[in-house]
VOTI-636869 format. One record per residue: x, y, z of N, C-alpha, C, O in turn; residue in three letters. Coordinates in steps of 0.1 Angstrom, whole numbers, padded with zeros to 4 digits, always signed. Atoms other than C-alpha are relative to their C-alpha. Example, Ala and Ser with C-alpha at 12.3 -4.5 7.8 and 13.67 -1.06 7.14 Angstrom:
+0009-0012+0000+0123-0045+0078+0009+0012+0000+0019+0012+0007Ala-0009-0011+0000+0137-0011+0071-0008+0011+0008-0003+0022+0009Ser
//
This chain:
-0001+0010+0011+0988+1404+1158+0014-0005-0002+0017-0017-0004Unk-0014+0003+0002+1026+1406+1155+0005-0009+0011+0012-0019+0008Unk-0004+0008-0011+1030+1391+1189-0005-0014-0001+0002-0024+0002Unk+0006+0013+0003+1006+1362+1180+0008-0007-0010+0010-0019-0009Unk-0008+0006+0011+1026+1355+1148+0013-0004+0006+0018-0016+0003Unk-0013+0004-0006+1059+1355+1168-0002-0012+0009+0007-0021+0009Unk+0003+0011-0009+1044+1332+1194-0002-0013-0008+0003-0023-0004Unk+0003+0012+0008+1031+1308+1167+0013-0005-0006+0016-0017-0007Unk-0013+0004+0007+1066+1308+1149+0009-0007+0011+0015-0017+0008Unk-0009+0006-0010+1084+1301+1182-0006-0014+0004+0002-0024+0006Unk+0006+0013-0003+1059+1273+1190+0003-0010-0011+0006-0022-0008Unk-0003+0010+0011+1064+1257+1155+0014-0004+0001+0017-0016-0001Unk-0014+0004-0001+1102+1258+1160+0002-0010+0012+0009-0019+0011Unk-0002+0009-0012+1099+1242+1195-0006-0014-0003+0000-0024+0000Unk+0006+0013+0003+1076+1215+1182+0009-0008-0010+0011-0020-0008Unk-0009+0007+0009+1099+1207+1153+0013-0005+0007+0018-0015+0003Unk-0012+0004-0008+1129+1206+1177-0003-0012+0008+0005-0022+0008Unk+0003+0012-0008+1112+1182+1200-0002-0012-0009+0003-0023-0005Unk+0002+0011+0009+1100+1160+1171+0013-0005-0006+0014-0017-0008Unk-0013+0004+0006+1135+1160+1156+0008-0008+0010+0015-0018+0005Unk-0008+0007-0010+1150+1148+1189-0006-0014+0003+0001-0022+0009Unk+0007+0013-0003+1125+1119+1191-0002-0008-0012-0013-0009-0017Unk+0000+0007+0013+1134+1100+1160-0008-0014+0002-0007-0020+0013Unk+0007+0013+0000+1113+1069+1151+0008-0009-0009+0012-0005-0020Unk-0007+0010+0007+1130+1038+1139-0010-0010-0006-0018-0015+0001Unk+0009+0009+0007+1112+1017+1113+0007-0013-0004+0018-0013-0008Unk-0006+0013+0003+1118+0980+1108-0011-0010-0005-0023-0007-0005Unk+0009+0011+0004+1103+0948+1094-0011+0005-0010-0022+0001-0009Unk+0009-0005+0010+1087+0966+1064-0002-0011-0010+0007-0016-0016Unk+0004+0010+0010+1068+0942+1042-0012+0006-0009-0021+0011-0003Unk+0010-0004+0009+1048+0952+1011-0004-0012-0009+0005-0016-0016Unk+0004+0012+0008+1028+0924+0994-0014+0002-0005-0021+0012-0002Unk+0013-0001+0006+0997+0918+0974+0001+0000-0015+0011+0001-0021Unk+0000+0002+0015+0986+0915+0938+0004+0013-0007+0008+0012-0019Unk-0004-0012+0006+0994+0952+0931+0013+0006+0006+0016+0018+0004Unk-0012-0005-0007+1027+0955+0950+0013+0000-0008+0023+0005-0003Unk-0012+0000+0009+1052+0950+0921+0006+0015-0001-0002+0024-0004Unk-0007-0013+0001+1077+0979+0922-0002+0009+0012+0004+0020+0012Unk+0003-0008-0012+1065+0992+0956+0013+0002+0008+0021-0007+0009Unk-0012-0002-0009+1091+1008+0979-0004+0009+0011-0015+0015+0011Unk+0003-0008-0012+1093+1025+1012+0013+0009+0003+0024+0005+0001Unk-0011-0010-0003+1114+1056+1022-0003+0005+0014-0015+0009+0017Unk+0002-0005-0014+1119+1066+1059+0007+0013+0002+0017+0016-0004Unk-0006-0012-0004+1126+1099+1075+0001-0001+0016+0000-0012+0021Unk-0001+0000-0015+1130+1110+1112-0012-0006+0007-0010-0013+0017Unk+0012+0005-0007+1094+1102+1121-0011-0004-0010-0022-0005-0007Unk+0010+0004+0010+1078+1093+1088+0005-0011-0009+0017-0014-0011Unk-0003+0010+0010+1076+1065+1063-0010+0002-0011-0022+0003-0009Unk+0008-0002+0012+1063+1069+1028+0001-0012-0009+0012-0018-0011Unk+0000+0012+0008+1052+1041+1005-0004+0005-0014-0015+0011-0016Unk+0003-0003+0014+1054+1046+0967-0005-0013-0007+0001-0024-0006Unk+0007+0012+0005+1031+1022+0948-0003+0002-0015-0014+0006-0019Unk+0001-0004+0015+1038+1026+0910-0010-0009-0008-0014-0005-0018Unk+0008+0009+0007+1016+0996+0900-0014-0003+0007-0020-0013+0004Unk+0013+0002-0008+0986+1000+0924-0011+0007-0008-0016+0018-0003Unk+0010-0006+0007+0960+1007+0898-0008-0011-0007-0003-0021-0011Unk+0009+0009+0007+0929+0989+0884-0010+0007-0008-0013+0019-0005Unk+0011-0006+0008+0903+0996+0858+0002-0001-0015+0009-0010-0019Unk+0000+0000+0015+0898+1003+0821+0015+0001-0005+0023+0009+0001Unk-0013+0000+0006+0929+0996+0800+0011-0005+0009+0023-0003+0006Unk-0010+0006-0009+0947+0979+0829-0003-0015+0001-0014-0020-0002Unk+0002+0015-0001+0953+0942+0835-0011-0005+0009-0015-0017+0007Unk+0009+0005-0009+0929+0939+0863-0011+0011+0004-0008+0023+0003Unk+0010-0009-0005+0897+0954+0877-0001+0000+0015-0008+0008+0021Unk-0001+0000-0014+0905+0945+0913+0014-0004+0004+0021-0011-0004Unk-0013+0004-0005+0936+0941+0934+0002+0005+0014-0006+0013+0019Unk-0003-0004-0013+0952+0946+0968+0014+0002+0003+0023-0002-0004Unk-0013-0002-0006+0982+0957+0988-0001-0001+0015-0011+0005+0021Unk+0000+0001-0014+0990+0948+1023+0014+0005+0005+0024-0001+0000Unk-0012-0005-0005+1017+0968+1041+0001-0002+0015-0009+0002+0022Unk-0002+0001-0014+1031+0960+1075+0014+0006+0004+0023+0005-0004Unk-0013-0005-0005+1059+0976+1095-0001+0002+0015-0011+0003+0021Unk-0001-0003-0014+1071+0982+1131+0007+0013+0001+0015+0017-0007Unk-0006-0012-0003+1080+1015+1146+0004+0001+0015-0004-0003+0023Unk-0005-0002-0013+1101+1022+1177+0004+0014+0002+0009+0021-0007Unk-0004-0014-0003+1107+1055+1195+0004+0000+0015-0002-0007+0023Unk-0003-0001-0014+1124+1065+1227-0011+0007+0008-0013+0005+0020Unk+0012-0007-0005+1094+1088+1233-0012-0007-0005-0013-0012-0016Unk+0012+0007+0003+1060+1072+1234-0007+0007-0012-0008+0019-0013Unk+0007-0005+0012+1041+1075+1201-0015+0001+0004-0021-0007+0011Unk+0013-0003-0004+1006+1090+1204-0010+0002-0012-0022+0001-0010Unk+0009-0003+0011+0993+1097+1169+0007-0005-0013+0019-0007-0014Unk-0004+0005+0013+0996+1085+1133-0007+0009-0010-0019+0008-0012Unk+0005-0009+0010+0991+1111+1105+0001-0007-0013+0011-0013-0016Unk+0001+0007+0012+0980+1096+1072-0004+0009-0012-0013+0017-0011Unk+0004-0006+0013+0979+1109+1036+0000-0010-0011+0010-0017-0013Unk+0002+0010+0011+0966+1087+1008-0002+0007-0013-0012+0014-0014Unk+0001-0007+0013+0972+1100+0972-0002-0010-0011+0003-0021-0011Unk+0003+0008+0012+0959+1085+0940-0010+0006-0009-0011+0018-0009Unk+0011-0005+0009+0930+1088+0916-0012-0010+0000-0010-0022+0001Unk+0013+0007+0000+0894+1077+0913-0008+0005-0012-0009+0017-0014Unk+0009-0004+0011+0870+1077+0883-0010-0011-0002-0007-0023+0001Unk+0010+0010+0003+0838+1060+0874-0004-0009+0012-0007-0003+0022Unk+0003+0009-0011+0832+1029+0895+0012-0003+0009+0011-0011+0018Unk-0012+0002-0008+0867+1032+0910-0003+0002+0015-0009+0012+0019Unk+0002+0000-0015+0867+1025+0948+0013-0004+0007+0020-0014+0002Unk-0011+0004-0009+0895+1024+0974-0006-0004+0013-0013+0004+0020Unk+0003+0004-0013+0889+1004+1005+0013+0000+0008+0022-0007+0005Unk-0013-0001-0008+0915+1013+1032-0003-0003+0014-0013+0001+0020Unk+0001+0004-0014+0919+0997+1066+0014+0001+0006+0024-0003+0000Unk-0013+0000-0007+0947+1004+1091-0002-0004+0015-0012+0001+0021Unk+0001+0005-0014+0953+0987+1125+0014+0003+0006+0024-0001+0000Unk-0013-0002-0008+0980+0999+1150-0001-0008+0012-0010-0007+0020Unk-0001+0009-0012+0990+0974+1176+0012+0003+0008+0023+0006+0004Unk-0011-0003-0010+1010+0981+1207+0007-0013+0003+0001-0023+0006Unk-0008+0012-0002+1038+0956+1210+0006-0001+0014+0012-0011+0018Unk-0005+0000-0014+1048+0966+1246-0011-0005+0009-0008-0015+0017Unk+0012+0005-0008+1014+0961+1262-0010-0004-0011-0019+0003-0015Unk+0007+0005+0011+0998+0939+1236-0015+0004-0001-0022+0003+0009Unk+0014-0004+0002+0965+0952+1221+0000+0010-0011+0010+0017-0014Unk+0002-0009+0011+0951+0973+1193-0002+0014+0006-0011+0015+0015Unk+0001-0014-0006+0955+1011+1201-0006+0010-0010-0008+0021-0007Unk+0007-0009+0010+0941+1026+1168-0004-0009-0012+0002-0018-0016Unk+0005+0006+0013+0920+1015+1138-0006+0011-0008-0010+0022-0003Unk+0006-0010+0009+0909+1034+1108-0005-0007-0013+0002-0016-0018Unk+0006+0006+0012+0886+1024+1079-0006+0011-0008-0013+0020-0002Unk+0006-0009+0009+0875+1044+1049-0003-0006-0013+0006-0014-0018Unk+0003+0004+0014+0858+1037+1016-0001+0013-0008-0009+0021-0005Unk+0000-0012+0008+0866+1063+0989-0005-0004-0014-0001-0014-0020Unk+0005+0002+0014+0848+1066+0956+0003+0013-0008+0010+0022-0003Unk-0003-0011+0009+0850+1090+0926-0006+0013+0005-0002+0024+0001Unk+0006-0012-0006+0828+1114+0947+0009+0006+0010+0007+0018+0015Unk-0008-0005-0010+0856+1118+0972+0013+0007-0006+0017+0003-0017Unk-0012-0007+0005+0886+1141+0969+0013-0006+0006+0014-0010+0017Unk-0014+0005-0004+0922+1128+0970+0009+0012-0002+0008+0020-0011Unk-0003+0010-0011+0945+1131+0987-0009+0000+0011-0016+0010+0014Unk+0009+0002-0012+0927+1118+1017+0009+0001+0012+0020-0006+0013Unk-0008-0002-0012+0940+1129+1051-0007-0006+0012-0020-0005+0013Unk+0006+0004-0013+0934+1113+1085+0010+0000+0011+0022+0000+0009Unk-0008+0000-0013+0946+1115+1121-0005-0012+0008-0016-0012+0012Unk+0003+0011-0009+0947+1083+1141+0006+0003+0014+0018+0003+0015Unk-0005-0003-0013+0949+1091+1178+0000-0014+0007-0010-0021+0007Unk-0001+0013-0007+0962+1061+1199-0008+0001+0013-0008+0011+0019Unk+0007+0001-0013+0941+1050+1228+0009+0001+0012+0005+0004+0023Unk-0010-0002-0010+0973+1049+1248+0014+0001-0007+0015-0004-0018Unk-0013-0001+0006+1009+1058+1241+0008-0013+0000+0006-0022+0008Unk-0009+0012+0000+1035+1032+1231+0013+0004-0007+0013+0012-0016Unk-0013-0002+0006+1072+1031+1222+0003-0010-0011+0013-0008-0018Unk-0003+0010+0011+1069+1001+1199-0014-0005-0005-0022-0011+0002Unk+0013+0003+0006+1040+0996+1175+0002-0008-0013+0013-0007-0019Unk+0001+0006+0012+1031+0974+1146-0012+0005-0008-0023+0006-0003Unk+0011-0006+0009+1011+0989+1117-0003-0009-0011+0006-0014-0018Unk+0004+0008+0011+0991+0970+1092-0010+0008-0008-0020+0012-0003Unk+0009-0007+0009+0975+0987+1062-0005-0010-0011+0003-0018-0016Unk+0005+0009+0011+0952+0968+1038-0007+0010-0009-0017+0017-0005Unk+0006-0009+0010+0943+0986+1006-0006-0009-0011+0001-0017-0017Unk+0006+0008+0010+0918+0970+0982-0005+0010-0011-0013+0020-0007Unk+0004-0009+0011+0912+0987+0948-0010-0008-0009-0008-0020-0011Unk+0011+0006+0008+0881+0980+0927-0004+0009-0011-0007+0021-0008Unk+0007-0008+0010+0868+0992+0894-0011-0009-0006-0012-0010-0019Unk+0011+0009+0003+0838+0969+0893-0013+0007+0004-0013+0012+0016Unk+0002+0006+0014+0813+0971+0876+0006+0009-0011+0010+0020-0008Unk-0005-0007+0012+0826+0981+0842-0012+0009-0005-0022+0004-0009Unk+0010-0009+0004+0806+1012+0834+0003+0006-0014+0014+0004-0020Unk-0002-0007+0013+0802+1033+0802+0010+0011+0002+0016+0016-0008Unk-0010-0010-0003+0824+1059+0819+0014-0006+0002+0015-0019+0002Unk-0014+0005-0003+0862+1056+0824+0000-0004+0015-0003+0004+0024Unk+0000+0006-0013+0867+1034+0855+0015-0001+0004+0023-0007-0003Unk-0014+0000-0005+0899+1038+0876+0000+0001+0015-0007+0008+0021Unk-0003-0001-0014+0911+1032+0912+0015-0002+0001+0020-0012-0003Unk-0014+0001-0002+0947+1039+0920+0005+0007+0013-0001+0017+0018Unk-0006-0006-0011+0969+1046+0950+0015+0001-0004+0021-0009-0007Unk-0013-0002+0005+1003+1061+0941+0010+0002+0012+0022-0001+0011Unk-0009-0003-0011+1016+1072+0975-0008+0000+0013-0019+0005+0014Unk+0006-0001-0014+1008+1066+1012+0011+0006+0009+0022+0000+0010Unk-0009-0007-0009+1025+1090+1036-0005-0002+0014-0017-0001+0017Unk+0004+0003-0014+1026+1082+1073+0010+0007+0009+0022+0007+0007Unk-0009-0007-0010+1040+1103+1102-0004-0004+0013-0016-0002+0017Unk+0003+0004-0014+1042+1089+1137+0004+0012+0009+0016+0016+0008Unk-0003-0011-0009+1040+1116+1164+0003-0004+0014-0005-0011+0020Unk-0004+0003-0013+1060+1112+1196-0008+0008+0010-0012+0019+0007Unk+0008-0007-0010+1043+1122+1229+0005+0014+0003-0004+0023+0004Unk-0004-0014-0003+1064+1154+1237-0005+0009-0011-0010+0020-0007Unk+0004-0009+0011+1056+1169+1203-0015+0002+0000-0020+0013-0001Unk+0014-0001-0001+1019+1161+1207-0004+0008+0012-0013+0016+0011Unk+0003-0008-0012+1018+1175+1242+0004+0015-0002-0004+0023+0002Unk-0004-0014+0003+1037+1206+1231-0010+0007-0009-0014+0018-0008Unk+0010-0005+0009+1012+1211+1202-0012+0003+0008-0019+0014+0005Unk+0012-0002-0008+0984+1208+1227+0001+0012+0009-0007+0021+0010Unk-0002-0011-0009+0999+1232+1252+0001+0013-0007-0004+0023-0002Unk-0001-0012+0007+1007+1258+1226-0013+0003-0008-0017+0015-0008Unk+0012-0002+0008+0976+1253+1205-0012+0005+0008-0020+0013+0003Unk+0011-0004-0007+0951+1257+1233+0000+0015+0004-0011+0021+0002Unk+0000-0014-0002+0962+1292+1244-0003+0008-0012-0010+0018-0012Unk+0002-0007+0012+0963+1303+1208-0015+0000-0004-0020+0009-0009Unk+0014+0001+0004+0928+1290+1202-0009+0008+0010-0019+0014+0005Unk+0007-0009-0009+0915+1307+1234+0001+0014-0003-0009+0022-0003Unk-0002-0014+0003+0930+1340+1224-0008+0003-0012-0014+0014-0013Unk+0007-0003+0013+0915+1337+1189-0015+0001+0003-0022+0009-0004Unk+0014+0000-0002+0881+1329+1203-0005+0013+0008-0016+0017+0007Unk+0004-0012-0009+0882+1360+1227-0002+0012-0009-0005+0023-0003Unk
//
């Protein structure tokens, strides 16, 4: 067990090292829509986070519907293969979040990933998703469309809000290393 823990710790350090060396550059960030006032983006080595302080609709709010559209480009020296997504907010009553994301390869034009989800008060937030690209790319354009609705007005408290969208783009060496390290660990565990 101790050997397995040591192996896992070494693998995590190796993955972090590879990912740190393959920084992603974000550009052409645009946040628009009826609920985009005050929205901002913060970038890290391979992640971009969107804070949406006014993305809420429902009871006691100015609107019962609204939208946000976010676009950006990402470049990396190592090919990108995955997009990890975390969507944080709140839902109550008739509150619904419609989320759509499209990832387009700008090197070999074409869509390499799409994701759609409809979240209601029955769903748990934060919502996590992994978008696997159909092929690697070093330059992608990402478009997110978020529609919030608190229609119809019910006797309950109705709310739909998104306060934070976290995004991490995974370069190919880190994804490959995770796969190479993860498979033997999974096989050993299954044995």
